[in-house]
Each structure stands twice: as structure tokens, then as C-alpha cells.
C-alpha positions in Angstrom: 266.4 58.5 118.7 263.2 58.1 116.6 265.0 56.6 113.3 268.5 54.6 113.6 271.0 57.1 110.9 270.3 54.8 108.1 266.4 55.3 108.1 266.7 58.9 108.9 268.9 59.0 105.8 266.4 57.7 103.7 263.5 60.1 105.1 265.9 62.5 104.2 266.6 61.2 100.7 263.0 60.8 100.2 262.2 64.5 101.0 264.6 65.6 98.7 263.5 63.0 95.9 260.0 64.6 96.6 261.4 68.6 96.4 263.2 67.2 92.8 260.5 66.2 91.0 258.3 69.5 92.2 257.9 71.2 89.0 257.3 68.2 87.2 254.0 67.3 89.3 250.8 67.9 89.8 249.5 66.9 93.4 245.2 66.5 93.0 244.1 66.9 96.8 241.0 65.4 97.9 240.3 66.4 101.2 236.8 67.2 103.0 236.9 70.5 104.4 234.9 71.6 107.9 232.5 74.6 106.5 233.5 74.4 103.0 232.4 70.8 101.9 228.5 69.7 101.4 227.9 66.9 103.6 226.3 64.5 101.9 225.5 62.1 104.9 225.9 62.6 108.4 225.0 61.1 111.9 223.0 63.4 114.4 225.1 63.1 117.1 228.2 62.5 116.3 229.3 64.3 112.9 231.6 63.1 110.3 233.2 66.4 110.1 235.4 66.1 112.9 237.5 64.3 110.4 237.9 66.9 107.7 240.3 69.3 107.9 239.9 72.8 109.0 240.1 75.8 106.3 243.8 76.3 108.5 245.1 73.0 108.0 244.2 73.0 104.1 245.8 76.2 103.3 248.8 74.8 105.4 248.9 71.9 103.1 248.6 73.6 99.8 250.9 76.2 100.8 254.0 73.8 101.7 253.0 71.8 98.8 253.3 75.2 96.6 256.4 76.4 98.3 258.5 73.6 97.1 257.1 74.1 93.4 254.3 71.7 93.2 251.2 72.4 91.2 248.0 71.6 93.4 244.3 71.8 92.7 241.9 70.7 95.3 238.5 69.1 95.6 236.0 69.4 98.3 235.0 65.5 97.9 235.0 62.7 95.9 232.3 63.3 93.6 233.2 66.5 92.8 237.4 65.5 91.3 235.6 62.2 89.5 233.6 64.3 87.4 236.5 66.7 87.0 238.9 63.2 85.9 236.0 62.1 83.8 235.5 65.2 82.0 239.8 64.8 81.1 240.4 67.5 83.8 243.7 65.4 84.9 244.7 64.9 81.2 244.7 68.5 80.3 247.4 69.1 82.7 250.9 69.7 81.4 252.7 68.2 84.5 254.4 64.4 84.1 253.6 63.1 86.8 250.2 63.5 88.2 249.5 62.1 91.8 246.0 62.0 93.3 245.7 62.4 97.3 242.6 61.2 99.2 242.8 62.9 102.6 239.4 63.1 104.4 236.4 61.4 102.7 232.9 62.2 102.7 229.8 60.2 103.6 228.8 57.5 106.3 229.6 53.7 106.7 231.8 50.9 105.4 234.2 51.4 102.3 234.1 54.6 101.2 237.4 55.0 102.1 238.0 52.7 99.1 236.1 54.9 95.9 239.4 57.2 95.2 241.4 54.3 94.9 239.3 52.0 93.0 238.0 54.8 90.7 242.2 55.6 90.3 242.9 52.1 89.6 240.1 51.6 86.9 241.3 54.8 85.4 245.1 54.1 85.5 245.9 57.2 87.5 248.5 56.8 90.3 247.9 57.8 93.6 249.2 58.2 97.2 247.1 56.0 99.1 246.9 52.4 99.4 245.1 50.4 97.1 240.9 50.2 97.2 241.3 46.5 99.6 243.4 47.6 101.9 241.1 50.9 102.4 238.2 49.2 102.5 239.2 46.5 105.6 241.0 49.7 107.4 237.6 50.7 107.9 236.1 47.3 109.3 237.6 47.4 113.0 236.3 44.2 113.3 237.6 42.3 110.8 240.9 43.6 111.1 241.1 43.1 114.9 240.5 39.5 114.4 242.8 39.2 111.2 245.9 40.9 113.1 245.2 38.5 116.2 245.1 35.2 114.0 249.1 36.3 112.7 249.5 36.3 116.7 249.6 40.2 117.0 248.6 41.5 120.4 245.2 43.3 120.3 242.4 43.6 122.7 239.3 41.2 122.8 236.3 41.8 120.6 232.9 41.5 120.8 230.3 42.9 117.9 227.0 44.0 118.4 224.5 43.9 114.8 221.3 46.2 115.1 218.6 43.4 114.1 220.6 40.6 114.3 221.7 40.6 118.3 225.6 39.9 119.3 227.4 37.8 117.0 228.0 34.3 118.2 226.1 35.2 121.0 229.1 36.6 122.8 229.4 39.3 125.2 231.8 40.9 127.4 231.8 39.3 131.0 230.0 41.2 133.9 232.3 43.6 135.4 234.9 43.9 132.1 236.1 47.0 131.2 235.3 47.8 128.0 234.9 50.7 125.5 232.2 51.1 122.6 233.4 51.8 118.9 231.7 52.6 115.8 232.2 49.5 113.4 233.2 51.6 110.1 234.4 55.4 111.9 237.3 57.1 112.3 238.2 60.2 114.3 236.5 58.7 117.6 233.3 59.0 116.0 231.0 57.4 118.6 233.5 57.1 121.3 232.3 58.7 124.4 232.2 58.4 128.2 229.2 56.3 128.3 230.8 53.7 126.4 233.4 53.0 128.5 233.7 51.4 132.1 232.4 48.2 133.4 230.1 46.1 131.4 227.2 46.2 132.5 223.2 46.7 131.6 223.9 50.5 131.1 226.8 50.1 128.7 224.7 47.6 126.9 222.0 49.6 126.4 224.3 52.5 125.3 225.7 50.1 122.4 222.4 49.3 121.4 221.1 53.0 121.2 224.6 54.0 119.5 223.7 51.1 116.6 220.9 52.4 116.0 222.3 56.3 115.9 224.7 55.6 113.4 222.9 52.3 111.7 225.6 50.8 111.9 227.7 48.0 114.3 229.3 48.6 117.0 232.4 47.1 118.1 232.9 46.6 122.0 236.5 45.8 123.1 238.6 45.3 126.5 239.5 48.7 127.6 243.5 48.7 127.9 244.5 51.0 130.6 247.9 52.5 129.5 250.1 54.7 127.7 248.7 55.6 123.9 251.1 55.2 121.3 250.8 56.2 117.4 253.4 55.0 114.8 253.8 56.3 111.8 254.9 53.6 109.5 256.6 54.8 106.6 257.4 52.7 103.1 260.6 54.2 100.9 261.4 51.9 98.5 262.0 48.2 99.5 262.2 49.5 103.4 259.6 50.0 105.9 260.4 51.4 109.3 258.1 52.9 112.1 258.7 55.5 114.6 256.7 55.4 118.0 255.3 58.7 119.3 253.4 58.8 122.2 250.1 60.7 122.6 249.4 63.0 125.6 246.6 65.3 126.4 246.9 68.8 126.6 248.4 69.1 129.9 251.1 66.8 128.6 250.4 63.6 131.1 249.9 60.6 129.3 246.8 58.9 131.9 246.6 55.1 132.0 242.5 56.0 132.2 242.9 58.5 129.1 240.5 57.6 126.1 240.2 59.8 122.8 236.8 60.6 122.7 234.8 62.1 120.0 235.0 65.4 121.6 238.5 65.3 122.2 239.5 65.1 119.0 237.0 67.7 117.2 238.8 70.1 119.8 242.2 69.0 118.8 242.8 68.5 122.6 245.6 66.3 122.3 249.7 66.7 121.4 252.5 64.6 121.9 255.4 63.4 123.4 259.0 62.7 123.3 259.7 58.8 122.6 262.2 58.8 125.1 258.5 58.6 127.3 259.1 54.5 126.3 261.9 52.3 127.2 264.3 51.1 124.3 262.4 47.6 124.7 259.1 49.1 124.1 260.1 51.2 121.3 261.4 47.8 119.5 258.6 45.8 119.9 255.9 48.5 119.0 258.2 49.1 115.8 258.3 45.7 114.4 254.3 45.2 115.7 253.4 48.2 113.8 255.5 47.0 110.5 254.3 43.6 110.6 250.4 44.7 111.0 251.4 47.2 107.9 252.6 44.4 105.8 250.3 42.2 106.6 247.2 44.6 105.6 249.3 45.5 102.4 249.2 49.5 103.2 251.4 51.5 101.1 253.6 54.8 101.7 252.4 56.6 105.0 250.2 54.6 107.1 250.1 54.7 111.0 249.5 52.0 113.8 247.9 53.0 117.3 248.6 51.0 120.5 248.1 51.1 124.2 250.5 49.9 126.3 249.1 47.4 129.2 250.9 48.2 132.9 252.5 44.8 132.1 254.0 46.8 129.0 252.5 44.3 126.5 251.2 46.1 123.4 247.6 46.1 122.0 246.9 47.5 118.5 243.8 49.3 119.0 243.8 51.6 115.4 245.4 51.3 112.2 245.0 54.2 109.4 246.0 53.9 105.5 245.7 57.7 105.9 246.7 59.1 108.8 246.4 63.2 108.5 249.4 65.0 107.4 248.4 68.4 108.9 250.6 70.3 111.5 249.0 68.6 114.5 249.9 65.0 113.5 252.4 62.3 114.6 253.9 63.0 111.0 254.5 66.5 111.1 256.2 65.8 115.1 258.7 63.0 113.5 259.6 65.2 111.0 260.0 68.2 113.3 262.1 66.2 115.4 264.5 65.3 112.8 264.7 69.0 112.1 262.5 69.0 108.9 260.4 71.4 107.8 256.5 71.0 108.2 256.6 70.5 103.7 259.0 67.9 104.1 256.3 65.7 104.9 254.6 65.9 101.9 257.9 66.1 99.5 258.7 62.5 101.3 255.6 61.0 100.9 255.6 62.2 96.8 259.5 60.7 97.3 258.0 57.2 98.8 255.3 57.2 95.1 258.5 58.0 93.5 260.6 55.0 94.8 257.8 52.4 94.5 256.2 53.3 91.1 258.8 55.2 89.2 256.4 57.9 87.0 258.3 59.5 84.2 260.6 62.1 86.3 264.1 63.4 85.9 264.5 63.4 89.7 266.7 60.4 91.6 266.1 58.9 94.3 
């Protein structure tokens, strides 16, 4: 089973708590949408819009929330929301609970995911996201990789190329070592391509230099871990935090050890999720423990996610983290809730329930 009976019960109770609070709760969505949001800054080859919701994904989210009785208001980007809130828009809402959820975000480079948590903290507005610090470190791959590694969590060996400064501490991969190049501050596989994966060579080194120039940021190069990729949703419900490993598959239903999510695959949503039974009980236990420890160390809140690769020896390596995993119908969270026999709307209801259990906004709902 994905979750033991006790944790499954907590999920159901959180969803029920969220449903009960719906009539007195306003959900303010700050989510960028493909074709609708004005892109404030972008890259020429790798557009940040790959991380935006599609119009259909946004509609699914809003319809699900409204079907439960939540009041929902959506803003296409952070500036639009901040201007509205500063003019008293939030104060004018009649609902007792007013909760802001920042999903896909605008702009490029470091730190931008912390804008909404910072603003809301300043104004005393409740959010469904992690705090500003956790949201910021989430977008600096090299820092969180080194931090988690220092606590004994298994992470790939990493190197950092800084444009204008060359390689950090003069350290580079050894010739012939299999590596993968990643944009330091971006998500949704922005900057990841076949040209940046392979045995370390002058050709890949040149690709790193060009990628740093294209994206105007440092590039992290990591040892490529060949093996199964696993997304692990981590849920914080009250005083309990637990995790549910979910195997990532390609569209053919396979989990090839040499596969990796490129920018093009993410853009086209060419992936899906497989049964957790593909993992041995031992691997499930270790993945859960490592994911929970990572989220506790970084103080991720409510719903978060940790991604792993399992090598040929069965060792788990953390390759990515997210304070704000997508909660679309094609997400590991939606997959998890479906396996529990819950509706898509329960994903959102449980997120609200998680907030109610932690912050206790005014509410007649009992968790």
C-alpha cells in the first residue's frame, strides 16, 4: 500500500476537514498560465512557460475547489495579486479564512519563489506554501544539495560553473564521468537537454558555458545516476509528516535506467506514474525516511516533494526538491489520491485541511 492505515486515515480526515471549512474559506490562487500570463522575463531557448499551468489545468483546479464550496479568485501573476491585496482586495472578502496559494510563478533567476511568502508574511496573510526562506533555498540547487549532503543524505556529486568566474574552487568532473547539466535556479527541467548529458568531455564543458550564457546564471553539473526515478510526495498533517513514493514512467509505461526528464518531455507532459509495487518494501522505507528528513531539514510545509534516482545497487540519491509541487490532474499527488480512492478535489481539500491543522485559522471545521 502507498500509505499505512494510520496515515491514510490522516489524509481522509484532512480532506474532510478542508471540505467542512469550504463555505467559510476563500482560496486566492496566484498561478501563471500558458498563453494568458504576460511573461515578464524569459529565456530564448528554454521558456519558463513550461512550468506554467495550461488553461485546462487551471480550470480543473478552480472547478474542483468551487465544487466543494470554496470561494476562489485567481491572479495571473504575483504583481497582479500584490497590487490587488495592497488596495484592500483581501479585506473586502467576507469569508473567515483567507488562504493564498502560489503555484507556478513568473520571471527568471534566484529567489523569485519567495516573493509571495515574503509579502504575505509582511502583511499577515495566511498561505498554503512554505515560508520565504525554504522557498528561496528550493531554487538554489547547489546550496540545498550540499546542505542535505552534509546531514548524511545521499546526493549526487556536484560541481558549479559560474559565468565570469569559471568553476567553483577550480573543481570539475573527471574525464569520462557521466554527468548531467542543470540550470541552477530553474525548475521543470529548464535547461536540461541531451546535449548536457553524457561522459564529461570538452564538448559538454562547452555546452555548460553556452547554457550559462543563454540562461544568464550558474550551471550545476552532477554525476548522472542511472536508474529508476521516483517522485515522493511528502505530506505534513498536523504533527505528523509522511511520504508516499511514486515511480516515474515514460509514456510507454517503462522506467528506463538511462531516461531523464528533458525540457521537451516536461513541456509535452510525456511521462506518467507507476505502481509503488515496482519498488521493494526496503526501498520504499528508505525513500520515505530520506524524503521526510530532507523536508524536515529544510522546513518544507504542508505539501512538498522530493525526487530520487535509485542506482543499480539500490542506493537512493536526492536529485530534486519542491516546496510547491504541481497539484494538477497529472501529478504525483493526484496519482496518490486516486490510488486511495479519493477524488481530485480531495487533493485541494486536504491541502486546506493541512493548513487548518497547523495554523488554526478561525473556523468551525474540526480536524
